[in-house]
OpenMM code with the backbone's topology and positions (N, CA, C; nanometers):
from openmm import Vec3, app, unit

residues = "MET ASN THR GLU GLN ALA LYS ASN SER GLU SER GLY GLN GLN ASN PRO GLY SER GLY ASN ASN GLY ASN GLY ASN ALA GLY PRO VAL LYS ASP LYS LEU HIS ILE PHE ILE ASN LYS ILE LYS PHE ASP GLU ASN GLN GLY VAL LYS SER SER MET LEU GLY GLY GLU LEU ALA ASP LEU VAL SER VAL PRO ARG GLU ASN ALA LYS ILE THR ARG LYS ARG ASP ASN LYS GLN PHE SER ILE GLN ASP THR VAL ASP ILE LYS MET ALA ASP HIS PHE GLU ILE ILE ARG ASN VAL VAL GLU ALA GLY TYR GLY GLY".split()
positions = [
    Vec3(0.0892, -0.0805, -0.0187),
    Vec3(-0.0178, 0.0178, -0.0070),
    Vec3(0.1032, 0.1557, 0.0086),
    Vec3(0.0705, 0.2296, -0.0311),
    Vec3(0.1413, 0.3270, -0.1153),
    Vec3(0.0623, 0.4194, 0.0147),
    Vec3(0.1459, 0.5953, -0.0131),
    Vec3(0.0871, 0.6694, 0.1095),
    Vec3(-0.0326, 0.7106, 0.0465),
    Vec3(-0.0644, 0.7523, -0.0516),
    Vec3(-0.1272, 0.7955, -0.0492),
    Vec3(-0.2900, 0.6634, -0.0230),
    Vec3(-0.2400, 0.5406, -0.0779),
    Vec3(-0.3593, 0.4711, -0.0563),
    Vec3(-0.3650, 0.5235, 0.1318),
    Vec3(-0.2603, 0.4923, 0.2149),
    Vec3(-0.2969, 0.4536, 0.3624),
    Vec3(-0.3863, 0.5996, 0.4092),
    Vec3(-0.3453, 0.6822, 0.3393),
    Vec3(-0.3731, 0.8148, 0.3368),
    Vec3(-0.5933, 0.8404, 0.3371),
    Vec3(-0.6137, 0.7445, 0.1972),
    Vec3(-0.7324, 0.7321, 0.1790),
    Vec3(-0.8292, 0.6332, 0.2671),
    Vec3(-0.7441, 0.5115, 0.2951),
    Vec3(-0.7611, 0.4085, 0.3968),
    Vec3(-0.8401, 0.4552, 0.4558),
    Vec3(-0.7247, 0.5527, 0.5358),
    Vec3(-0.7143, 0.6358, 0.6843),
    Vec3(-0.8527, 0.7314, 0.7355),
    Vec3(-0.8659, 0.7639, 0.6010),
    Vec3(-0.9965, 0.8618, 0.6376),
    Vec3(-1.1456, 0.8041, 0.5688),
    Vec3(-1.1046, 0.7183, 0.4772),
    Vec3(-1.1862, 0.6729, 0.4744),
    Vec3(-1.2697, 0.5986, 0.3375),
    Vec3(-1.2136, 0.7136, 0.2622),
    Vec3(-1.2177, 0.8115, 0.1286),
    Vec3(-1.1795, 0.6517, 0.0847),
    Vec3(-1.2058, 0.6595, -0.1354),
    Vec3(-1.1798, 0.5321, -0.1806),
    Vec3(-1.0632, 0.5922, -0.2680),
    Vec3(-0.9873, 0.5117, -0.3302),
    Vec3(-0.9201, 0.5674, -0.4317),
    Vec3(-0.9806, 0.5118, -0.5484),
    Vec3(-0.9549, 0.5725, -0.6840),
    Vec3(-1.0174, 0.6158, -0.7766),
    Vec3(-0.9744, 0.4455, -0.7989),
    Vec3(-1.0882, 0.4366, -0.8727),
    Vec3(-0.9911, 0.3221, -0.9733),
    Vec3(-0.9784, 0.1797, -0.9120),
    Vec3(-1.0009, 0.1905, -0.8656),
    Vec3(-0.8840, 0.0325, -0.7372),
    Vec3(-1.0288, -0.0307, -0.7529),
    Vec3(-1.1355, -0.0640, -0.7476),
    Vec3(-1.2702, -0.1427, -0.7784),
    Vec3(-1.2920, -0.1364, -0.6587),
    Vec3(-1.2186, -0.0408, -0.5674),
    Vec3(-1.3117, -0.0897, -0.3227),
    Vec3(-1.4249, -0.0177, -0.3519),
    Vec3(-1.5373, -0.0460, -0.3069),
    Vec3(-1.6738, -0.0407, -0.2792),
    Vec3(-1.6464, 0.0889, -0.1661),
    Vec3(-1.5383, 0.1268, -0.1374),
    Vec3(-1.5577, 0.1818, 0.0123),
    Vec3(-1.5379, 0.1945, 0.1184),
    Vec3(-1.6012, 0.0086, 0.1112),
    Vec3(-1.5734, -0.0795, 0.2502),
    Vec3(-1.4720, -0.1501, 0.2948),
    Vec3(-1.3570, -0.1175, 0.1917),
    Vec3(-1.2409, -0.2410, 0.1903),
    Vec3(-1.3486, -0.3391, 0.1231),
    Vec3(-1.4267, -0.3778, 0.0848),
    Vec3(-1.4237, -0.4709, -0.0387),
    Vec3(-1.4656, -0.4516, -0.1747),
    Vec3(-1.4203, -0.5128, -0.2190),
    Vec3(-1.4223, -0.5436, -0.3811),
    Vec3(-1.5905, -0.4829, -0.4049),
    Vec3(-1.5865, -0.4170, -0.4721),
    Vec3(-1.7366, -0.4072, -0.5448),
    Vec3(-1.7292, -0.3729, -0.7089),
    Vec3(-1.8485, -0.4075, -0.7475),
    Vec3(-1.8269, -0.3408, -0.8965),
    Vec3(-1.9111, -0.1844, -0.8823),
    Vec3(-1.8176, -0.1890, -0.9440),
    Vec3(-1.7556, -0.0211, -1.0496),
    Vec3(-1.9125, -0.0019, -1.1584),
    Vec3(-1.9566, 0.1131, -1.1294),
    Vec3(-2.0872, 0.1474, -1.2137),
    Vec3(-2.0515, 0.2361, -1.2992),
    Vec3(-2.1011, 0.1491, -1.4345),
    Vec3(-2.0991, 0.2177, -1.5441),
    Vec3(-2.1694, 0.3229, -1.5799),
    Vec3(-2.0762, 0.4015, -1.6519),
    Vec3(-2.2131, 0.5755, -1.6492),
    Vec3(-2.2939, 0.5645, -1.7849),
    Vec3(-2.4441, 0.5524, -1.7958),
    Vec3(-2.5230, 0.5581, -1.8411),
    Vec3(-2.4839, 0.5675, -1.9700),
    Vec3(-2.4612, 0.4828, -2.0931),
    Vec3(-2.4925, 0.5351, -2.1940),
    Vec3(-2.5566, 0.4500, -2.2997),
    Vec3(-2.5556, 0.5290, -2.4537),
    Vec3(-2.6563, 0.5166, -2.5461),
    Vec3(-2.6203, 0.4799, -2.7333),
    Vec3(-2.6490, 0.3975, -2.7746),
    Vec3(-2.5631, 0.3624, -2.9605),
    Vec3(-2.7487, 0.5115, -3.0204),
    Vec3(-2.6414, 0.6060, -3.1025),
    Vec3(-2.7797, 0.6446, -3.2436),
    Vec3(-2.6382, 0.6361, -3.2980),
    Vec3(-2.6789, 0.6155, -3.4344),
    Vec3(-2.7242, 0.5833, -3.5482),
    Vec3(-2.5638, 0.4807, -3.5516),
    Vec3(-2.5655, 0.3736, -3.4127),
    Vec3(-2.4361, 0.3156, -3.3669),
    Vec3(-2.2772, 0.4305, -3.3233),
    Vec3(-2.3399, 0.4902, -3.3030),
    Vec3(-2.2463, 0.5891, -3.2527),
    Vec3(-2.2556, 0.5876, -3.1049),
    Vec3(-2.0859, 0.5835, -2.9734),
    Vec3(-2.1942, 0.5697, -2.7833),
    Vec3(-2.2105, 0.7545, -2.8246),
    Vec3(-2.2698, 0.7269, -2.6307),
    Vec3(-2.2920, 0.8699, -2.6472),
    Vec3(-2.3342, 0.8579, -2.4687),
    Vec3(-2.2925, 0.8634, -2.3844),
    Vec3(-2.2717, 0.9008, -2.2126),
    Vec3(-2.3187, 1.0049, -2.1183),
    Vec3(-2.3497, 1.0308, -1.9788),
    Vec3(-2.3422, 1.1038, -1.9569),
    Vec3(-2.2800, 1.2223, -2.0409),
    Vec3(-2.1615, 1.2116, -2.0555),
    Vec3(-2.0592, 1.3276, -2.0708),
    Vec3(-2.1015, 1.4297, -2.1987),
    Vec3(-2.2210, 1.3463, -2.2514),
    Vec3(-2.2539, 1.3446, -2.3332),
    Vec3(-2.3984, 1.4697, -2.3991),
    Vec3(-2.4280, 1.4091, -2.2327),
    Vec3(-2.5872, 1.4578, -2.1812),
    Vec3(-2.6752, 1.3630, -2.1666),
    Vec3(-2.6735, 1.2404, -2.1804),
    Vec3(-2.7145, 1.1376, -2.1954),
    Vec3(-2.7990, 1.1168, -2.0521),
    Vec3(-2.9121, 1.0786, -2.0680),
    Vec3(-3.0202, 1.0986, -1.9370),
    Vec3(-3.1055, 0.9670, -1.8873),
    Vec3(-3.1223, 0.9418, -1.8361),
    Vec3(-3.2409, 0.8101, -1.8194),
    Vec3(-3.4231, 0.9345, -1.8514),
    Vec3(-3.3660, 0.9886, -1.8426),
    Vec3(-3.5307, 1.0537, -1.9302),
    Vec3(-3.4742, 1.1177, -1.9952),
    Vec3(-3.4905, 1.1204, -2.1375),
    Vec3(-3.4929, 1.2242, -2.2606),
    Vec3(-3.5978, 1.2541, -2.3204),
    Vec3(-3.6222, 1.4122, -2.3887),
    Vec3(-3.7105, 1.4200, -2.5229),
    Vec3(-3.6339, 1.3637, -2.6056),
    Vec3(-3.7191, 1.3690, -2.6606),
    Vec3(-3.6775, 1.3068, -2.8414),
    Vec3(-3.5909, 1.4048, -2.9438),
    Vec3(-3.6373, 1.5353, -2.8773),
    Vec3(-3.5104, 1.6700, -3.0053),
    Vec3(-3.3680, 1.6584, -2.9070),
    Vec3(-3.4328, 1.6527, -2.7753),
    Vec3(-3.2647, 1.5932, -2.7464),
    Vec3(-3.1442, 1.5024, -2.7556),
    Vec3(-3.2515, 1.3807, -2.8191),
    Vec3(-3.1764, 1.2628, -2.8614),
    Vec3(-3.1330, 1.3556, -3.0186),
    Vec3(-3.1980, 1.3991, -3.1111),
    Vec3(-3.1937, 1.3887, -3.2238),
    Vec3(-3.0352, 1.5626, -3.2180),
    Vec3(-3.1259, 1.5949, -3.1384),
    Vec3(-2.9229, 1.6990, -3.1286),
    Vec3(-2.7825, 1.6667, -3.0599),
    Vec3(-2.7835, 1.5226, -3.0267),
    Vec3(-2.6873, 1.4072, -3.0291),
    Vec3(-2.6192, 1.3743, -3.1179),
    Vec3(-2.7081, 1.3911, -3.2477),
    Vec3(-2.6551, 1.3351, -3.3412),
    Vec3(-2.6769, 1.4810, -3.4776),
    Vec3(-2.6492, 1.6010, -3.4419),
    Vec3(-2.7257, 1.7390, -3.4874),
    Vec3(-2.8075, 1.6837, -3.6061),
    Vec3(-2.9080, 1.6142, -3.5793),
    Vec3(-2.9789, 1.6353, -3.6927),
    Vec3(-3.0864, 1.7145, -3.6847),
    Vec3(-3.1162, 1.8069, -3.7289),
    Vec3(-3.2285, 1.9195, -3.6608),
    Vec3(-3.3569, 1.8938, -3.6095),
    Vec3(-3.3621, 1.9190, -3.5575),
    Vec3(-3.5158, 1.8477, -3.4533),
    Vec3(-3.5706, 1.8308, -3.5624),
    Vec3(-3.6837, 1.9665, -3.6584),
    Vec3(-3.8050, 1.9724, -3.7694),
    Vec3(-3.7688, 1.8744, -3.8386),
    Vec3(-3.7302, 1.7853, -3.8316),
    Vec3(-3.6859, 1.6927, -3.9544),
    Vec3(-3.6531, 1.5707, -3.9475),
    Vec3(-3.6156, 1.5244, -3.7629),
    Vec3(-3.5457, 1.4222, -3.7610),
    Vec3(-3.6955, 1.3273, -3.6857),
    Vec3(-3.6050, 1.1505, -3.7375),
    Vec3(-3.7733, 1.0240, -3.7705),
    Vec3(-3.6483, 0.9347, -3.6400),
    Vec3(-3.7530, 0.9507, -3.5354),
    Vec3(-3.6375, 0.8756, -3.4142),
    Vec3(-3.7156, 0.7456, -3.4016),
    Vec3(-3.5965, 0.6259, -3.3664),
    Vec3(-3.6900, 0.5108, -3.3493),
    Vec3(-3.5799, 0.3735, -3.2812),
    Vec3(-3.6226, 0.3265, -3.1779),
    Vec3(-3.5665, 0.2787, -3.0785),
    Vec3(-3.6192, 0.1558, -3.1064),
    Vec3(-3.4758, 0.0825, -3.1429),
    Vec3(-3.3816, -0.0212, -3.2368),
    Vec3(-3.4737, -0.1655, -3.1592),
    Vec3(-3.4783, -0.2023, -3.0086),
    Vec3(-3.5366, -0.2428, -2.9871),
    Vec3(-3.7008, -0.3173, -2.9647),
    Vec3(-3.7335, -0.1991, -2.9861),
    Vec3(-3.8864, -0.2522, -3.0369),
    Vec3(-3.9416, -0.2110, -3.1267),
    Vec3(-3.8698, -0.1236, -3.2231),
    Vec3(-3.8842, -0.0156, -3.3343),
    Vec3(-3.9915, 0.0528, -3.3300),
    Vec3(-4.0356, 0.1313, -3.2212),
    Vec3(-4.1169, 0.2771, -3.1498),
    Vec3(-4.0425, 0.3663, -3.1904),
    Vec3(-4.1454, 0.4369, -3.2932),
    Vec3(-4.0840, 0.5652, -3.2822),
    Vec3(-4.1160, 0.6366, -3.1808),
    Vec3(-4.0973, 0.7415, -3.2024),
    Vec3(-4.0742, 0.8465, -3.1338),
    Vec3(-4.0386, 1.0792, -3.2030),
    Vec3(-4.1255, 1.1006, -3.1849),
    Vec3(-4.1369, 1.2912, -3.2162),
    Vec3(-3.9939, 1.3138, -3.1072),
    Vec3(-4.0075, 1.4415, -3.1520),
    Vec3(-3.9472, 1.5402, -3.0146),
    Vec3(-3.9927, 1.5898, -2.9545),
    Vec3(-4.1253, 1.5788, -2.8769),
    Vec3(-4.1596, 1.6501, -2.7865),
    Vec3(-4.1913, 1.5285, -2.6797),
    Vec3(-4.1997, 1.3923, -2.7384),
    Vec3(-4.1794, 1.2696, -2.6230),
    Vec3(-4.0701, 1.2016, -2.5469),
    Vec3(-4.1763, 1.1960, -2.3897),
    Vec3(-3.9965, 1.2001, -2.3401),
    Vec3(-4.0197, 1.0117, -2.3362),
    Vec3(-3.8617, 0.9514, -2.3864),
    Vec3(-3.7828, 0.8586, -2.3910),
    Vec3(-3.6832, 0.8187, -2.2703),
    Vec3(-3.8055, 0.7168, -2.2005),
    Vec3(-3.7703, 0.6780, -2.0948),
    Vec3(-3.5895, 0.5599, -2.1774),
    Vec3(-3.4663, 0.5773, -2.1010),
    Vec3(-3.3570, 0.5473, -2.1601),
    Vec3(-3.3219, 0.4372, -2.0471),
    Vec3(-3.2594, 0.3338, -2.1077),
    Vec3(-3.1974, 0.2363, -2.0382),
    Vec3(-3.0947, 0.2450, -2.1088),
    Vec3(-2.9672, 0.1373, -2.0604),
    Vec3(-2.8718, 0.1449, -2.0895),
    Vec3(-2.8155, 0.0703, -2.1702),
    Vec3(-2.7455, 0.0851, -2.2876),
    Vec3(-2.6654, 0.0630, -2.4072),
    Vec3(-2.8473, 0.0715, -2.5152),
    Vec3(-2.9450, 0.1329, -2.4564),
    Vec3(-3.0373, 0.1345, -2.5957),
    Vec3(-2.9517, 0.1673, -2.7106),
    Vec3(-3.0452, 0.1708, -2.7898),
    Vec3(-2.9718, 0.1841, -2.9426),
    Vec3(-3.0900, 0.2263, -3.0274),
    Vec3(-3.0721, 0.3568, -3.0713),
    Vec3(-3.1638, 0.3938, -3.1525),
    Vec3(-3.1418, 0.4830, -3.3318),
    Vec3(-3.1681, 0.4857, -3.4231),
    Vec3(-3.1852, 0.5561, -3.5492),
    Vec3(-3.2185, 0.6733, -3.5634),
    Vec3(-3.1088, 0.7961, -3.6389),
    Vec3(-3.2023, 0.9029, -3.6033),
    Vec3(-3.2112, 0.9748, -3.7245),
    Vec3(-3.2977, 0.9941, -3.8271),
    Vec3(-3.2289, 1.0331, -3.9354),
    Vec3(-3.2784, 1.1543, -4.0089),
    Vec3(-3.3105, 1.2150, -4.0958),
    Vec3(-3.3930, 1.2965, -4.1588),
    Vec3(-3.5447, 1.2967, -4.1796),
    Vec3(-3.6082, 1.2684, -4.1599),
    Vec3(-3.7381, 1.3090, -4.2377),
    Vec3(-3.7332, 1.3029, -4.3260),
    Vec3(-3.6917, 1.4602, -4.4074),
    Vec3(-3.7333, 1.5602, -4.4966),
    Vec3(-3.6227, 1.5276, -4.5108),
    Vec3(-3.5208, 1.5359, -4.6237),
    Vec3(-3.3839, 1.5748, -4.7025),
    Vec3(-3.4210, 1.6483, -4.9137),
    Vec3(-3.3984, 1.7635, -4.8924),
    Vec3(-3.4172, 1.8239, -4.9989),
    Vec3(-3.2901, 1.8358, -5.0548),
    Vec3(-3.3397, 1.8301, -5.1619),
    Vec3(-3.2114, 1.7817, -5.2450),
    Vec3(-3.2780, 1.8717, -5.3700),
    Vec3(-3.2210, 1.8044, -5.5338),
    Vec3(-3.2188, 1.8997, -5.5987),
    Vec3(-3.0774, 1.9724, -5.6955),
    Vec3(-3.1766, 2.0079, -5.7880),
    Vec3(-3.0707, 2.0954, -5.9144),
    Vec3(-3.1268, 2.2169, -5.8895),
    Vec3(-3.0216, 2.3462, -5.8625),
    Vec3(-3.0464, 2.4368, -5.9167),
    Vec3(-3.0118, 2.5066, -5.9851),
    Vec3(-2.9603, 2.4821, -6.0957),
    Vec3(-2.9369, 2.5449, -6.1656),
    Vec3(-3.0111, 2.5477, -6.3061),
] * unit.nanometer
topology = app.Topology()
chain = topology.addChain("A")
for resn in residues:
    res = topology.addResidue(resn, chain)
    for name in ("N", "CA", "C"):
        topology.addAtom(name, app.Element.getBySymbol(name[0]), res)
């Protein structure tokens, strides 16, 4: 045990990354809530919460809210930008532009 670990042990503090759950026993380390949108991983650092609006999900992948088509892959449920979405760990979503404007301007 190094000096820093000894100080933390005496004060009851947990050494980050040690796997110690604070009571001297090794315990599970809680993963950050994360989801996948269009196969790209997003977590709490990017703004993932346990409950989000469809529009917030679209914002994560820079799809304009007014054009977003949001589908949760596990049940193929579609959401509007105003819908509240209950987020589960490692949920997968597909978010595409509902309207793609293209054409020849010449």
